[in-house]
TIVO-2410 file (N, C-alpha, C; in nm, 3 decimals):
# residues 131
REC num residu      c1      c2      c3 atome chaine
REC   1      G   3.013   6.672   9.579     N      A
REC   1      G   2.898   6.688   9.498    CA      A
REC   1      G   2.774   6.694   9.582     C      A
REC   2      S   2.663   6.723   9.520     N      A
REC   2      S   2.538   6.729   9.592    CA      A
REC   2      S   2.437   6.638   9.524     C      A
REC   3      S   2.334   6.600   9.601     N      A
REC   3      S   2.229   6.518   9.544    CA      A
REC   3      S   2.096   6.585   9.573     C      A
REC   4      S   1.998   6.557   9.488     N      A
REC   4      S   1.868   6.618   9.503    CA      A
REC   4      S   1.762   6.510   9.495     C      A
REC   5      C   1.657   6.526   9.573     N      A
REC   5      C   1.549   6.428   9.576    CA      A
REC   5      C   1.416   6.503   9.585     C      A
REC   6      T   1.322   6.471   9.496     N      A
REC   6      T   1.190   6.533   9.498    CA      A
REC   6      T   1.088   6.428   9.537     C      A
REC   7      T   1.007   6.458   9.639     N      A
REC   7      T   0.902   6.367   9.686    CA      A
REC   7      T   0.772   6.445   9.704     C      A
REC   8      Q   0.663   6.371   9.720     N      A
REC   8      Q   0.534   6.434   9.745    CA      A
REC   8      Q   0.472   6.362   9.864     C      A
REC   9      D   0.429   6.441   9.966     N      A
REC   9      D   0.372   6.378  10.085    CA      A
REC   9      D   0.220   6.368  10.073     C      A
REC  10      E   0.154   6.321  10.182     N      A
REC  10      E   0.011   6.297  10.178    CA      A
REC  10      E  -0.071   6.425  10.163     C      A
REC  11      T  -0.015   6.541  10.191     N      A
REC  11      T  -0.088   6.666  10.174    CA      A
REC  11      T  -0.082   6.717  10.032     C      A
REC  12      G  -0.003   6.652   9.947     N      A
REC  12      G   0.010   6.696   9.810    CA      A
REC  12      G   0.121   6.797   9.791     C      A
REC  13      L   0.192   6.830   9.899     N      A
REC  13      L   0.303   6.924   9.888    CA      A
REC  13      L   0.423   6.854   9.827     C      A
REC  14      Q   0.485   6.922   9.735     N      A
REC  14      Q   0.607   6.868   9.674    CA      A
REC  14      Q   0.725   6.915   9.756     C      A
REC  15      K   0.813   6.822   9.793     N      A
REC  15      K   0.930   6.855   9.872    CA      A
REC  15      K   1.054   6.827   9.790     C      A
REC  16      D   1.138   6.927   9.778     N      A
REC  16      D   1.263   6.913   9.705    CA      A
REC  16      D   1.375   6.931   9.806     C      A
REC  17      T   1.453   6.828   9.827     N      A
REC  17      T   1.560   6.832   9.926    CA      A
REC  17      T   1.693   6.819   9.855     C      A
REC  18      T   1.785   6.910   9.885     N      A
REC  18      T   1.919   6.906   9.828    CA      A
REC  18      T   2.018   6.886   9.940     C      A
REC  19      I   2.105   6.785   9.926     N      A
REC  19      I   2.205   6.756  10.028    CA      A
REC  19      I   2.342   6.778   9.967     C      A
REC  20      N   2.421   6.861  10.033     N      A
REC  20      N   2.557   6.888   9.990    CA      A
REC  20      N   2.647   6.802  10.077     C      A
REC  21      G   2.707   6.697  10.023     N      A
REC  21      G   2.786   6.602  10.099    CA      A
REC  21      G   2.911   6.660  10.162     C      A
REC  22      E   2.962   6.772  10.108     N      A
REC  22      E   3.084   6.829  10.163    CA      A
REC  22      E   3.060   6.891  10.300     C      A
REC  23      N   2.949   6.962  10.317     N      A
REC  23      N   2.925   7.034  10.441    CA      A
REC  23      N   2.807   6.977  10.520     C      A
REC  24      D   2.745   6.872  10.471     N      A
REC  24      D   2.630   6.811  10.535    CA      A
REC  24      D   2.522   6.914  10.566     C      A
REC  25      I   2.490   6.995  10.468     N      A
REC  25      I   2.385   7.095  10.482    CA      A
REC  25      I   2.265   7.046  10.403     C      A
REC  26      V   2.148   7.052  10.465     N      A
REC  26      V   2.026   7.010  10.398    CA      A
REC  26      V   1.939   7.133  10.378     C      A
REC  27      F   1.904   7.161  10.254     N      A
REC  27      F   1.811   7.268  10.221    CA      A
REC  27      F   1.680   7.201  10.185     C      A
REC  28      K   1.573   7.236  10.254     N      A
REC  28      K   1.442   7.175  10.228    CA      A
REC  28      K   1.340   7.288  10.214     C      A
REC  29      H   1.260   7.280  10.111     N      A
REC  29      H   1.156   7.379  10.092    CA      A
REC  29      H   1.031   7.310  10.040     C      A
REC  30      N   0.917   7.360  10.086     N      A
REC  30      N   0.788   7.306  10.045    CA      A
REC  30      N   0.713   7.412   9.966     C      A
REC  31      I   0.673   7.379   9.846     N      A
REC  31      I   0.597   7.472   9.763    CA      A
REC  31      I   0.478   7.396   9.705     C      A
REC  32      M   0.358   7.444   9.733     N      A
REC  32      M   0.238   7.380   9.680    CA      A
REC  32      M   0.195   7.457   9.556     C      A
REC  33      L   0.200   7.391   9.443     N      A
REC  33      L   0.162   7.454   9.316    CA      A
REC  33      L   0.031   7.393   9.269     C      A
REC  34      Q  -0.061   7.480   9.231     N      A
REC  34      Q  -0.189   7.435   9.179    CA      A
REC  34      Q  -0.188   7.447   9.027     C      A
REC  35      T  -0.272   7.366   8.965     N      A
REC  35      T  -0.282   7.372   8.820    CA      A
REC  35      T  -0.335   7.509   8.780     C      A
REC  36      P  -0.263   7.578   8.691     N      A
REC  36      P  -0.307   7.712   8.652    CA      A
REC  36      P  -0.442   7.709   8.580     C      A
REC  37      K  -0.529   7.806   8.613     N      A
REC  37      K  -0.659   7.817   8.550    CA      A
REC  37      K  -0.673   7.948   8.474     C      A
REC  38      C  -0.567   8.027   8.474     N      A
REC  38      C  -0.573   8.156   8.406    CA      A
REC  38      C  -0.431   8.196   8.366     C      A
REC  39      A  -0.416   8.316   8.323     N      A
REC  39      A  -0.283   8.368   8.288    CA      A
REC  39      A  -0.209   8.400   8.419     C      A
REC  40      C  -0.137   8.303   8.470     N      A
REC  40      C  -0.074   8.314   8.602    CA      A
REC  40      C   0.020   8.433   8.615     C      A
REC  41      E   0.092   8.464   8.510     N      A
REC  41      E   0.190   8.571   8.518    CA      A
REC  41      E   0.126   8.704   8.560     C      A
REC  42      E  -0.002   8.719   8.531     N      A
REC  42      E  -0.071   8.844   8.562    CA      A
REC  42      E  -0.136   8.842   8.700     C      A
REC  43      S  -0.149   8.727   8.761     N      A
REC  43      S  -0.219   8.715   8.889    CA      A
REC  43      S  -0.135   8.770   9.004     C      A
REC  44      D  -0.199   8.840   9.098     N      A
REC  44      D  -0.128   8.895   9.215    CA      A
REC  44      D  -0.069   8.786   9.302     C      A
REC  45      S  -0.144   8.677   9.322     N      A
REC  45      S  -0.092   8.569   9.407    CA      A
REC  45      S   0.030   8.504   9.343     C      A
REC  46      F   0.030   8.492   9.210     N      A
REC  46      F   0.146   8.436   9.141    CA      A
REC  46      F   0.266   8.528   9.157     C      A
REC  47      K   0.244   8.658   9.140     N      A
REC  47      K   0.353   8.755   9.154    CA      A
REC  47      K   0.412   8.751   9.295     C      A
REC  48      K   0.324   8.741   9.396     N      A
REC  48      K   0.371   8.735   9.535    CA      A
REC  48      K   0.451   8.607   9.559     C      A
REC  49      L   0.400   8.495   9.508     N      A
REC  49      L   0.471   8.367   9.523    CA      A
REC  49      L   0.607   8.373   9.453     C      A
REC  50      L   0.610   8.426   9.333     N      A
REC  50      L   0.735   8.438   9.259    CA      A
REC  50      L   0.835   8.525   9.336     C      A
REC  51      H   0.787   8.634   9.394     N      A
REC  51      H   0.873   8.722   9.473    CA      A
REC  51      H   0.932   8.646   9.593     C      A
REC  52      R   0.848   8.568   9.663     N      A
REC  52      R   0.895   8.490   9.778    CA      A
REC  52      R   0.996   8.383   9.738     C      A
REC  53      V   0.970   8.314   9.626     N      A
REC  53      V   1.062   8.210   9.577    CA      A
REC  53      V   1.196   8.273   9.539     C      A
REC  54      N   1.192   8.386   9.470     N      A
REC  54      N   1.317   8.454   9.433    CA      A
REC  54      N   1.394   8.498   9.557     C      A
REC  55      G   1.322   8.548   9.657     N      A
REC  55      G   1.388   8.588   9.782    CA      A
REC  55      G   1.451   8.469   9.851     C      A
REC  56      L   1.381   8.355   9.852     N      A
REC  56      L   1.436   8.233   9.913    CA      A
REC  56      L   1.561   8.188   9.839     C      A
REC  57      E   1.557   8.194   9.707     N      A
REC  57      E   1.674   8.155   9.628    CA      A
REC  57      E   1.793   8.245   9.659     C      A
REC  58      E   1.770   8.375   9.673     N      A
REC  58      E   1.879   8.467   9.707    CA      A
REC  58      E   1.938   8.434   9.844     C      A
REC  59      E   1.851   8.404   9.943     N      A
REC  59      E   1.899   8.370  10.076    CA      A
REC  59      E   1.980   8.241  10.075     C      A
REC  60      V   1.933   8.141  10.001     N      A
REC  60      V   2.006   8.014   9.992    CA      A
REC  60      V   2.141   8.036   9.926     C      A
REC  61      N   2.145   8.113   9.819     N      A
REC  61      N   2.272   8.142   9.753    CA      A
REC  61      N   2.368   8.214   9.846     C      A
REC  62      Y   2.317   8.306   9.927     N      A
REC  62      Y   2.401   8.376  10.025    CA      A
REC  62      Y   2.456   8.276  10.127     C      A
REC  63      L   2.371   8.188  10.178     N      A
REC  63      L   2.416   8.087  10.275    CA      A
REC  63      L   2.523   7.997  10.216     C      A
REC  64      I   2.505   7.959  10.091     N      A
REC  64      I   2.604   7.873  10.026    CA      A
REC  64      I   2.739   7.943  10.020     C      A
REC  65      T   2.740   8.073   9.989     N      A
REC  65      T   2.869   8.145   9.984    CA      A
REC  65      T   2.932   8.155  10.121     C      A
REC  66      Q   2.851   8.158  10.227     N      A
REC  66      Q   2.905   8.166  10.362    CA      A
REC  66      Q   2.957   8.031  10.410     C      A
REC  67      C   2.911   7.924  10.353     N      A
REC  67      C   2.946   7.791  10.401    CA      A
REC  67      C   3.053   7.722  10.318     C      A
REC  68      T   3.103   7.784  10.214     N      A
REC  68      T   3.199   7.717  10.128    CA      A
REC  68      T   3.335   7.699  10.193     C      A
REC  69      Q   3.363   7.771  10.299     N      A
REC  69      Q   3.493   7.761  10.365    CA      A
REC  69      Q   3.489   7.665  10.485     C      A
REC  70      G   3.388   7.582  10.497     N      A
REC  70      G   3.379   7.494  10.612    CA      A
REC  70      G   3.336   7.574  10.734     C      A
REC  71      C   3.364   7.525  10.853     N      A
REC  71      C   3.317   7.591  10.974    CA      A
REC  71      C   3.397   7.715  11.007     C      A
REC  72      C   3.509   7.735  10.945     N      A
REC  72      C   3.599   7.841  10.985    CA      A
REC  72      C   3.578   7.973  10.914     C      A
REC  73      G   3.531   7.968  10.794     N      A
REC  73      G   3.528   8.090  10.716    CA      A
REC  73      G   3.667   8.119  10.661     C      A
REC  74      A   3.679   8.223  10.587     N      A
REC  74      A   3.807   8.253  10.522    CA      A
REC  74      A   3.917   8.285  10.621     C      A
REC  75      G   3.882   8.344  10.735     N      A
REC  75      G   3.985   8.389  10.829    CA      A
REC  75      G   4.012   8.292  10.942     C      A
REC  76      G   3.948   8.176  10.945     N      A
REC  76      G   3.969   8.081  11.052    CA      A
REC  76      G   3.873   8.105  11.167     C      A
REC  77      A   3.870   8.013  11.260     N      A
REC  77      A   3.781   8.023  11.374    CA      A
REC  77      A   3.834   8.129  11.471     C      A
REC  78      V   3.744   8.195  11.539     N      A
REC  78      V   3.783   8.299  11.633    CA      A
REC  78      V   3.866   8.238  11.746     C      A
REC  79      G   3.980   8.298  11.777     N      A
REC  79      G   4.062   8.254  11.888    CA      A
REC  79      G   4.153   8.137  11.859     C      A
REC  80      V   4.156   8.088  11.736     N      A
REC  80      V   4.242   7.975  11.703    CA      A
REC  80      V   4.363   8.025  11.626     C      A
REC  81      D   4.481   7.987  11.674     N      A
REC  81      D   4.607   8.024  11.609    CA      A
REC  81      D   4.627   7.929  11.492     C      A
REC  82      T   4.607   7.979  11.370     N      A
REC  82      T   4.616   7.892  11.253    CA      A
REC  82      T   4.761   7.853  11.222     C      A
REC  83      S   4.859   7.915  11.288     N      A
REC  83      S   4.998   7.874  11.268    CA      A
REC  83      S   5.032   7.754  11.357     C      A
REC  84      C   4.945   7.726  11.456     N      A
REC  84      C   4.965   7.616  11.552    CA      A
REC  84      C   5.101   7.629  11.619     C      A
REC  85      T   5.144   7.752  11.641     N      A
REC  85      T   5.272   7.789  11.703    CA      A
REC  85      T   5.391   7.713  11.646     C      A
REC  86      G   5.378   7.671  11.521     N      A
REC  86      G   5.489   7.601  11.457    CA      A
REC  86      G   5.504   7.456  11.499     C      A
REC  87      H   5.410   7.405  11.579     N      A
REC  87      H   5.420   7.268  11.631    CA      A
REC  87      H   5.306   7.179  11.584     C      A
REC  88      G   5.245   7.213  11.470     N      A
REC  88      G   5.135   7.134  11.418    CA      A
REC  88      G   5.086   7.194  11.288     C      A
REC  89      T   4.983   7.131  11.232     N      A
REC  89      T   4.925   7.180  11.108    CA      A
REC  89      T   4.778   7.214  11.133     C      A
REC  90      Y   4.735   7.323  11.075     N      A
REC  90      Y   4.597   7.368  11.092    CA      A
REC  90      Y   4.505   7.288  10.999     C      A
REC  91      Q   4.398   7.235  11.054     N      A
REC  91      Q   4.301   7.155  10.979    CA      A
REC  91      Q   4.177   7.239  10.952     C      A
REC  92      Q   4.161   7.284  10.829     N      A
REC  92      Q   4.047   7.369  10.792    CA      A
REC  92      Q   3.914   7.297  10.817     C      A
REC  93      A   3.910   7.168  10.790     N      A
REC  93      A   3.784   7.094  10.803    CA      A
REC  93      A   3.731   7.092  10.946     C      A
REC  94      T   3.821   7.089  11.045     N      A
REC  94      T   3.779   7.083  11.185    CA      A
REC  94      T   3.804   7.213  11.260     C      A
REC  95      C   3.866   7.309  11.192     N      A
REC  95      C   3.899   7.438  11.254    CA      A
REC  95      C   3.985   7.420  11.378     C      A
REC  96      S   4.080   7.331  11.369     N      A
REC  96      S   4.166   7.304  11.484    CA      A
REC  96      S   4.305   7.262  11.437     C      A
REC  97      C   4.396   7.261  11.533     N      A
REC  97      C   4.533   7.220  11.503    CA      A
REC  97      C   4.549   7.070  11.523     C      A
REC  98      L   4.627   7.008  11.437     N      A
REC  98      L   4.669   6.869  11.453    CA      A
REC  98      L   4.815   6.879  11.494     C      A
REC  99      C   4.840   6.852  11.622     N      A
REC  99      C   4.973   6.874  11.679    CA      A
REC  99      C   5.071   6.764  11.638     C      A
REC 100      Y   5.198   6.805  11.622     N      A
REC 100      Y   5.305   6.710  11.598    CA      A
REC 100      Y   5.330   6.632  11.726     C      A
REC 101      P   5.390   6.512  11.717     N      A
REC 101      P   5.421   6.437  11.838    CA      A
REC 101      P   5.505   6.521  11.934     C      A
REC 102      G   5.468   6.517  12.061     N      A
REC 102      G   5.539   6.592  12.163    CA      A
REC 102      G   5.473   6.725  12.196     C      A
REC 103      W   5.364   6.759  12.124     N      A
REC 103      W   5.296   6.885  12.147    CA      A
REC 103      W   5.146   6.862  12.159     C      A
REC 104      E   5.080   6.947  12.236     N      A
REC 104      E   4.936   6.935  12.256    CA      A
REC 104      E   4.876   7.072  12.286     C      A
REC 105      G   4.746   7.073  12.306     N      A
REC 105      G   4.673   7.197  12.332    CA      A
REC 105      G   4.605   7.246  12.206     C      A
REC 106      P   4.513   7.342  12.221     N      A
REC 106      P   4.438   7.390  12.106    CA      A
REC 106      P   4.527   7.455  11.999     C      A
REC 107      D   4.642   7.510  12.041     N      A
REC 107      D   4.733   7.573  11.944    CA      A
REC 107      D   4.869   7.504  11.941     C      A
REC 108      C   4.878   7.383  11.996     N      A
REC 108      C   5.001   7.302  11.998    CA      A
REC 108      C   5.116   7.373  12.069     C      A
REC 109      S   5.085   7.456  12.166     N      A
REC 109      S   5.190   7.530  12.236    CA      A
REC 109      S   5.238   7.460  12.363     C      A
REC 110      L   5.170   7.352  12.402     N      A
REC 110      L   5.207   7.283  12.526    CA      A
REC 110      L   5.289   7.158  12.496     C      A
REC 111      S   5.403   7.147  12.562     N      A
REC 111      S   5.485   7.028  12.547    CA      A
REC 111      S   5.414   6.911  12.614     C      A
REC 112      S   5.417   6.794  12.551     N      A
REC 112      S   5.353   6.676  12.609    CA      A
REC 112      S   5.432   6.622  12.726     C      A
REC 113      C   5.558   6.661  12.738     N      A
REC 113      C   5.642   6.614  12.848    CA      A
REC 113      C   5.626   6.708  12.968     C      A
REC 114      P   5.588   6.652  13.083     N      A
REC 114      P   5.568   6.737  13.200    CA      A
REC 114      P   5.698   6.802  13.245     C      A
REC 115      D   5.693   6.935  13.265     N      A
REC 115      D   5.808   7.011  13.315    CA      A
REC 115      D   5.937   6.980  13.241     C      A
REC 116      E   5.924   6.958  13.110     N      A
REC 116      E   6.042   6.929  13.028    CA      A
REC 116      E   6.128   6.818  13.089     C      A
REC 117      C   6.061   6.716  13.143     N      A
REC 117      C   6.125   6.596  13.199    CA      A
REC 117      C   6.208   6.628  13.323     C      A
REC 118      N   6.181   6.740  13.388     N      A
REC 118      N   6.249   6.778  13.513    CA      A
REC 118      N   6.400   6.774  13.501     C      A
REC 119      D   6.452   6.809  13.386     N      A
REC 119      D   6.597   6.811  13.360    CA      A
REC 119      D   6.663   6.674  13.380     C      A
REC 120      N   6.584   6.565  13.377     N      A
REC 120      N   6.639   6.430  13.393    CA      A
REC 120      N   6.641   6.353  13.262     C      A
REC 121      G   6.608   6.421  13.155     N      A
REC 121      G   6.605   6.354  13.026    CA      A
REC 121      G   6.561   6.452  12.920     C      A
REC 122      R   6.524   6.398  12.807     N      A
REC 122      R   6.476   6.484  12.699    CA      A
REC 122      R   6.342   6.430  12.649     C      A
REC 123      C   6.267   6.519  12.590     N      A
REC 123      C   6.133   6.485  12.540    CA      A
REC 123      C   6.146   6.435  12.397     C      A
REC 124      V   6.101   6.312  12.372     N      A
REC 124      V   6.104   6.254  12.237    CA      A
REC 124      V   5.963   6.203  12.206     C      A
REC 125      D   5.904   6.261  12.104     N      A
REC 125      D   5.768   6.224  12.063    CA      A
REC 125      D   5.670   6.223  12.179     C      A
REC 126      G   5.681   6.321  12.265     N      A
REC 126      G   5.586   6.336  12.375    CA      A
REC 126      G   5.615   6.250  12.497     C      A
REC 127      K   5.731   6.184  12.501     N      A
REC 127      K   5.766   6.099  12.616    CA      A
REC 127      K   5.906   6.136  12.664     C      A
REC 128      C   5.922   6.129  12.794     N      A
REC 128      C   6.054   6.158  12.851    CA      A
REC 128      C   6.147   6.039  12.832     C      A
REC 129      V   6.265   6.067  12.782     N      A
REC 129      V   6.369   5.966  12.767    CA      A
REC 129      V   6.482   6.008  12.862     C      A
REC 130      C   6.509   5.922  12.961     N      A
REC 130      C   6.607   5.957  13.064    CA      A
REC 130      C   6.749   5.962  13.007     C      A
REC 131      H   6.834   6.044  13.075     N      A
REC 131      H   6.976   6.055  13.036    CA      A
REC 131      H   7.046   5.925  13.066     C      A
***
């Protein structure tokens, strides 16, 4: 979920901050609104401000769609084997592999046992067990 907080600083600017707890993204915008003294909808400055606010909203919405997949995006991080070479599980939240015991490396392709225990034993959970 997300939370929102509206505050006003010493300059009179209203600050509205929205925090999305899932991705730790903070959107902050400052908009100074004055008390209307005329038909604002017809004023050029109001129209320009409205155009800028709408543009900002579109940009924020675009950013939100780009960030919904975590750091990886829909296709995963560049250069990361999401199959983890069959020796681990891919973690979308960290864009990395969580290797099974006995395997290591960014794609879990490296055996944790050096040189396959030099033919003097077998690799069990990343440790050499002698014959």
